[in-house]
LONU-506492 format. One record per residue (C-alpha): chain; x, y, z. Coordinates in Angstrom, 3 decimals, padded with zeros to 6 digits, m for minus. Each point is the difference from the previous one (the first is absolute). Layout:
N
+-------+----------+----------+----------+
: chain :       c1 :       c2 :       c3 :
+-------+----------+----------+----------+
:     A :        X :        Y :        Z :
...
+-------+----------+----------+----------+
//
This chain:
92
+-------+----------+----------+----------+
: chain :       c1 :       c2 :       c3 :
+-------+----------+----------+----------+
:     A :  000.018 :  000.029 :  000.016 :
:     A :  001.303 :  003.396 : m001.002 :
:     A :  000.025 :  002.607 :  002.751 :
:     A : m000.355 :  003.742 : m000.073 :
:     A :  003.720 :  000.333 :  000.822 :
:     A :  000.966 : m002.226 : m002.930 :
:     A : m002.132 :  002.131 : m002.348 :
:     A :  001.712 :  003.102 :  001.313 :
:     A :  003.389 : m001.587 : m000.501 :
:     A : m000.770 : m001.109 : m003.584 :
:     A : m001.362 :  003.475 : m000.756 :
:     A :  003.130 :  001.559 :  001.379 :
:     A :  002.181 : m002.246 : m002.074 :
:     A : m001.992 :  000.926 : m003.110 :
:     A :  000.088 :  003.616 :  000.979 :
:     A : m003.768 :  000.189 :  000.100 :
:     A : m002.135 :  001.971 :  002.405 :
:     A : m002.825 : m002.011 :  001.641 :
:     A : m002.404 :  001.963 :  002.083 :
:     A : m001.613 : m001.483 :  003.099 :
:     A : m003.296 : m000.253 : m001.845 :
:     A :  001.632 : m002.004 : m002.774 :
:     A :  001.950 : m002.256 :  002.320 :
:     A : m002.977 : m002.162 :  001.031 :
:     A : m001.184 : m000.479 : m003.647 :
:     A :  003.492 : m000.803 : m001.304 :
:     A :  000.636 : m002.427 :  002.856 :
:     A : m003.287 : m001.731 : m000.774 :
:     A :  000.682 : m000.126 : m003.725 :
:     A :  003.440 : m001.503 :  000.486 :
:     A : m001.352 : m002.574 :  002.485 :
:     A : m002.675 : m000.940 : m002.604 :
:     A :  002.608 : m000.414 : m002.684 :
:     A :  002.061 : m002.237 :  002.290 :
:     A : m003.124 : m002.106 :  000.931 :
:     A : m000.799 : m000.423 : m003.689 :
:     A :  003.583 : m001.072 : m000.747 :
:     A : m000.167 : m002.507 :  002.975 :
:     A : m003.320 : m001.397 : m001.310 :
:     A :  001.434 : m000.534 : m003.475 :
:     A :  003.140 : m001.519 :  001.434 :
:     A : m002.052 : m002.422 :  002.076 :
:     A : m001.763 : m001.569 : m003.004 :
:     A :  001.096 : m003.617 : m000.636 :
:     A :  000.748 : m000.068 : m003.713 :
:     A :  002.113 : m003.188 :  000.148 :
:     A : m002.596 : m001.968 : m001.931 :
:     A : m000.198 :  002.600 : m002.810 :
:     A :  001.895 : m000.905 : m003.162 :
:     A :  000.656 :  003.046 : m002.146 :
:     A :  001.380 : m002.107 : m002.737 :
:     A : m003.290 : m001.909 : m000.295 :
:     A : m001.941 :  003.103 : m000.966 :
:     A : m001.015 :  000.499 : m003.584 :
:     A :  002.190 :  002.884 : m001.089 :
:     A :  001.672 :  002.714 :  002.044 :
:     A : m001.736 :  001.428 :  002.992 :
:     A :  000.781 :  003.478 : m001.114 :
:     A : m000.786 :  001.071 : m003.511 :
:     A :  002.731 :  002.213 : m001.313 :
:     A : m000.215 :  002.337 : m002.970 :
:     A :  002.370 : m000.455 : m002.859 :
:     A :  003.192 :  001.900 :  000.449 :
:     A :  000.058 :  002.248 : m003.139 :
:     A :  001.372 :  003.424 : m000.552 :
:     A : m002.376 :  002.814 : m000.935 :
:     A :  000.487 :  003.505 : m001.323 :
:     A :  000.904 :  002.528 :  002.528 :
:     A :  000.403 :  003.807 :  000.151 :
:     A :  003.016 :  001.583 : m001.467 :
:     A :  002.443 :  000.993 :  002.815 :
:     A :  000.195 :  003.556 : m001.307 :
:     A : m003.772 :  000.398 :  000.367 :
:     A :  000.116 : m001.065 :  003.581 :
:     A :  003.127 :  001.907 :  001.031 :
:     A : m001.269 :  003.252 : m001.410 :
:     A : m002.111 :  000.365 :  003.167 :
:     A :  002.849 : m000.708 :  002.390 :
:     A :  001.335 :  002.806 :  002.097 :
:     A :  003.479 : m001.316 : m000.828 :
:     A :  001.319 : m002.767 : m002.157 :
:     A :  003.293 : m001.278 : m001.247 :
:     A :  001.234 : m002.817 : m002.229 :
:     A : m003.615 : m001.104 : m000.679 :
:     A : m000.945 : m000.301 :  003.730 :
:     A : m001.717 :  002.002 :  002.673 :
:     A :  002.380 :  001.831 :  002.252 :
:     A : m001.066 : m000.280 :  003.622 :
:     A :  001.906 :  001.956 :  002.634 :
:     A :  000.907 : m001.783 :  003.222 :
:     A : m001.614 :  000.865 :  003.317 :
:     A :  002.037 :  000.904 :  003.079 :
+-------+----------+----------+----------+
//
């Protein structure tokens, strides 16, 4: 179970501000996520044979290339660009 102190610590590590009003909700949400993960982990899937299924469990689209925008068209809206890329200044 996640405690309020742990949520505060995680928020501090992520450099996020969490108000006291948000603390209860975030703590509840995190505990709900952990409870769901525990429920999924507790399912006995030992008798399930993935290979016996008819086709893949996940249908993937074909990996094909498609037309895209010209880089010049996209970069013309950039505040700053160089060598065909966006220039992003570092913070700090």
